[in-house]
C-alpha positions as CSV (number, residue, x, y, z in Angstrom):
1,M,80.6,-43.6,67.6
2,T,80.2,-39.9,66.8
3,N,79.1,-40.7,63.2
4,Q,76.6,-43.1,64.5
5,L,75.3,-40.6,67.0
6,T,75.0,-38.0,64.3
7,S,73.2,-40.4,62.1
8,F,70.8,-41.4,64.9
9,R,70.1,-37.8,65.6
10,S,69.4,-37.1,61.9
11,F,67.1,-40.2,61.8
12,L,65.1,-39.0,64.8
13,A,65.0,-35.4,63.5
14,A,63.7,-36.7,60.2
15,L,61.0,-38.8,61.9
16,A,60.0,-35.9,64.1
17,L,59.8,-33.6,61.1
18,V,57.8,-36.0,59.1
19,A,55.5,-36.7,62.0
20,T,54.9,-33.0,62.5
21,V,53.9,-32.7,58.8
22,G,51.6,-35.7,59.3
23,V,49.9,-34.1,62.3
24,S,49.4,-30.8,60.6
25,G,49.0,-31.9,57.1
26,A,47.3,-34.8,55.3
27,C,45.6,-37.6,57.1
28,S,47.9,-40.4,58.0
29,G,47.1,-44.1,58.3
30,G,45.8,-45.9,55.2
31,G,48.0,-46.5,52.2
32,G,51.7,-46.2,52.0
33,P,54.3,-48.6,53.4
34,A,54.1,-50.1,56.9
35,C,56.0,-48.2,59.5
36,D,58.0,-51.2,60.7
37,K,59.4,-51.4,57.2
38,V,60.1,-47.7,57.0
39,V,61.8,-47.7,60.4
40,D,63.9,-50.7,59.5
41,H,64.9,-49.1,56.2
42,V,65.8,-45.8,57.7
43,S,67.7,-47.6,60.4
44,Q,69.8,-49.3,57.7
45,I,70.5,-46.0,56.0
46,T,71.7,-44.4,59.3
47,G,73.6,-47.5,60.4
48,M,71.8,-47.5,63.7
49,K,70.2,-50.5,65.3
50,L,66.8,-49.6,66.8
51,E,65.6,-52.1,69.3
52,G,63.0,-52.2,72.1
53,D,61.6,-48.8,73.2
54,R,63.6,-46.9,70.6
55,R,62.1,-48.9,67.7
56,T,58.6,-48.7,69.2
57,G,59.0,-44.9,69.6
58,A,60.2,-44.5,66.0
59,I,57.3,-46.6,64.7
60,D,54.8,-44.6,66.7
61,K,56.2,-41.3,65.2
62,C,56.1,-42.8,61.7
63,K,52.4,-43.7,62.1
64,K,51.7,-40.0,62.4
65,A,53.2,-39.3,59.0
66,P,51.2,-39.2,55.8
67,A,51.5,-42.1,53.4
68,S,53.5,-40.0,50.9
69,A,56.1,-39.1,53.5
70,R,56.4,-42.8,54.5
71,S,56.8,-43.8,50.9
72,C,59.5,-41.1,50.5
73,M,61.4,-42.4,53.5
74,L,61.3,-45.9,52.2
75,K,62.8,-44.8,48.9
76,A,65.5,-42.7,50.5
77,S,69.1,-43.9,50.0
78,A,71.0,-41.5,52.2
79,V,70.3,-39.5,55.4
80,E,70.3,-36.4,53.3
81,D,67.3,-37.7,51.3
82,L,65.2,-38.0,54.4
83,A,64.9,-34.2,54.8
84,A,63.1,-33.9,51.5
85,C,60.5,-36.4,52.8
86,A,59.1,-33.8,55.2
87,K,57.8,-31.9,52.2
88,K,55.7,-34.9,51.0
């Protein structure tokens, strides 16, 4: 459970970081992958199931991210890869 908690925290931190870049950086919205797909993919990487309010919250944060960051997150293959997405 500890590894799952750590993965979930990493996942939320990555989403928050990417969302912050989205708010202060490039315009989000059009283009890039859909946030439901991004959240599902990142959920798979972290091994955490996101359902209900948690999934909705993650999708809402994702929507604030620029298309390039969402694309990066969808291409990530490990939790460590997600940190690089904040620079996109």
